[in-house]
N, C-alpha and C positions, 0 to 999 in steps of 0.2 A: 557825495554819492556814497551810499552804503554798499558794501560788498558782503554777500552772503556766501558762506561756505556750503557747497553742495556735496553731500556724502552719498555715495551710491552703496546700497546694501545688496550684496550678492550672496547667494547660497553657495557654500563650498561645493566643489565638484565631487563626484564619486571618488576620484583619485585622492582627494584631500581627506575624505572620510575614511580611507583605507578599505573601502568596500570593493574596489575594482581589483580583480585578480589578473595577474599577467599570465598569458599563455606561455608555456615553456616547451622546449623541445624535449621529447621523451627519449630515454635511452632505449636500446634494443630490447632489453628484458621487459621494460614497461610497455613498449608497443606490443610485444607478444602477449603480455598479461591483459592488456586492453582488448586485443583481438580475441583472446580466449573468453574473456568475460562477455563480450558481445555475442560470440557463438553459443556459449552456454545459455545466455538469456534467450536467444532465438530458439534454441532447441527446447528449452523449458516452455516457452510460449507455444510453439507448434505441437510439441508432445502433449502438453496439458490440454490444448484445444481438441486434439484428436482423441485423447482418452475421454475427455468430457463428452464429446459427441458420441463416442462408442457406448459409453455407459448410459447416456440419455436415450439413445435409440434402442438399446437392448431392454431396458427396464420398462415395465408397464406403468401406466399412470397411477398415481397414488389413489387409493380408495378413499372415498369420503367416509369419515367416521360417523357413527350414529350419534347425533347431537344429544339425544335424550340420555343415553348412557354416559356420555362425557360430562354432561351437566350434573347428573346424579353422582358420578364418581368425584367430580370437583367439590360438590357439596359435602360428601362424606369425608374427603381429605381435609376440608376446612374445619369441619366439626371435630375431627379427631386431633389434628395437629395445629390448627390455626392457619392464619394467612401466610405465615412464614413457611410452613410445611407445604402449602399449596404452591407458593412461589418457587421453592426449591424443587418440587416435583416438576413444575413446568419447565424450569431451566434445564433440569436433567433430561427430560423428554426431548427438549429442543436440541441439546448437544448430541444425544444418541441418534436423533433423527437426521443429523447432518451426514451420517455415514451409511445411510440406506436409501435405496431407490433413486429417484431423479434428483433428490437433494444432494446426493453424493456427486452427481455430475456437476452441479453448481459449485459445490465445495472444491472439487478438483480444479475447476476453471478459475475460481477466485485465488486459490493458492498458487497456481502456475503463473497467472498474470502478475500477482504480487511479487513472486520470486524473480520473474523476468524483468520487471521494472526495477527491482533492486540491483540486478546484475547490470542493466543498462545505465543506471545512475552511477554505480561505482566506476564503471568503465569511462563514463563521461567525466567524472571528477578527477580521474587520473591525468587528464589533459591540462588541468589547471594547477599552478603552483601556489605557494603561499602569497599573501598580499605583498604587492610591490612596496618597497621602502622608499620614502622620499629622500632626496639628497638634502642634507641640512646645509643651509647657507648662513 
């Protein structure tokens, strides 16, 4: 009778790959820093949302531009400076437009949400230490 050797292939666990991070106890100063970061993130989020709502409610709706004048202007810009000049003008107009009217409210909201997510992320990452080292046998 023949005997066959059966080998089981298993994937290494997360711990073996070094991807698992051990929770560590934070010192008093780290706990205070973590709490401050969470509070700053919350203040940024709430303040940004309130500021965006105030700007949005105060500013009038954007006026629709005259399409004929815009097409004529775009054509003249393309004839004078080429497609690169037209593209540069469009990008400049878009960036300048971020800081006026209702688009300003959207810009404030996006910046405040991004900054608060950054604060929450850093506060969360303070809770984790370096990857746990395996005991060599």
